Residue, then its C-alpha position, 0 to 999 in steps of 0.5 A: m500500500t503506497s504512502t498516498v493511499q495510507g494518507v487518504l485512509a487516515i484522513l477518512a478515519v479521522g474525518l469519521l471520528v470527528l463526525t461521530v464525536a461532533a454528533l455526540v457533543d451536539w446530543r449532549s448539548k441538547r440534553r443540557a439545554d433540556r435540563e436548563l429549560s426545565s430549571p427555574p429561570t434566573s438572570e444572574t450568577p450567585d455573584g450578581e453578574p449577568l448570566p452569559t448567553p448559553d451556546y448549545v444546539s436546542a432540541d428543536e434545532l436537532e430535530r429540524s436537521a434530522v432526516t425525514p422518515v421514508p415510507l416503505t415502498p410497496d415492493e419492500a412492504s410486500a417482501l418483508a411481509a412475505a418473509s416474516t411468515s417464514p418458519a426460519t424468521l426470528h420474532l422477538t418481543t423486544g424492540l429498539a433501545d431508542p424508538r427514535q432510531a426508527t426512520r421508516t414508515d408503513p404506508a398501511a399504518p402511517d403512525r407506525r415507525a420502524m427501523v427497516l434495514t436490508h442486509p444488515l451486519f449484526l454485532v452480538v455482545r454477551d456482557g454489555i457495551g459499556s462506552p462509545q469507545e468500545a463501539m467506535q471500531t464497529l461504527e466506523r466500519a459501518a459508516r465507512s462501508k455504508e453498511p446497515l448495522v445492528l448492535a445487540s447486547s444484554a446491556i448498552d450504555p446510554e451514551v452508546v445508544d445516544l451516539v447511534t441515535v444521533n448519527v441515525r437521525q443525521g443520516i450518517l448511519d443506518a443502524g439500531t440498538l437492541v438490548l436482549a436477554d441472553e437466550d434471545l442473543d443466542r437465538l439472534a446469533t444463530t439466525t444471523g450466523a454471528t459469533v457472540v463476542q465478549r465486552s473484553d473483545l471490544q475493549a481490546g479494540y479489535v473484532p474480526h469481520s468473521a464475528y459479524g452476522r448478517a440477515a436479509w432483513v431486520s425490522a424493529d419498532a418500539g416493542s418488537t423485532t423481526v429478523v429474516p435470515v439470509d437464504p442458506p447457500e444451496e448444497p452442491s449436487t452429488e449426482q454424476 
């Protein structure tokens, strides 16, 4: 690999990191703004000095800049409905960790929003995702390759959920987060072909690509998740 190519890759990686960190800062600013708005108003500091004008991104500003929910096409709705009835399809009674990650609407039920991803990657973690740093490698990989992604674990730190949500809302990622019981994590891994990893693997900073699972479709709303597996490859014929 030439030094020029290496330099370009380094710039891309740094740029993506800046985007994700900036998004998280905006999200934290919005949460701080909400807390300030809910506090009793005051115009002076304890020393009697005028309060400085706060500099933050308001909840309304963040919402106005968010991507607009996109309706499912008739072909998408039909294909998902047909695949959902397959015996191999996994149905879970747990939905998105943050319903705001749902960016698609169903023309047949306009009030229902869902996360609907085609051919997404799945990262299944046994004992929790405890910080944005632990998820950064996976999020960068998904954003760089433009691949949809689902993070699933028994526990996900709220900052990680916030980071995914704001990047989804800003159109940087197609992604979602699922907090599942251990038995559902095992079922999800079996359905998608994922290798269940440990939090220590994330902390070490490297998850091999072979650990990620894949599905044909995933649809999740606030209360349920449907995972349609990829069709298994046909076995080669043994007939002569």
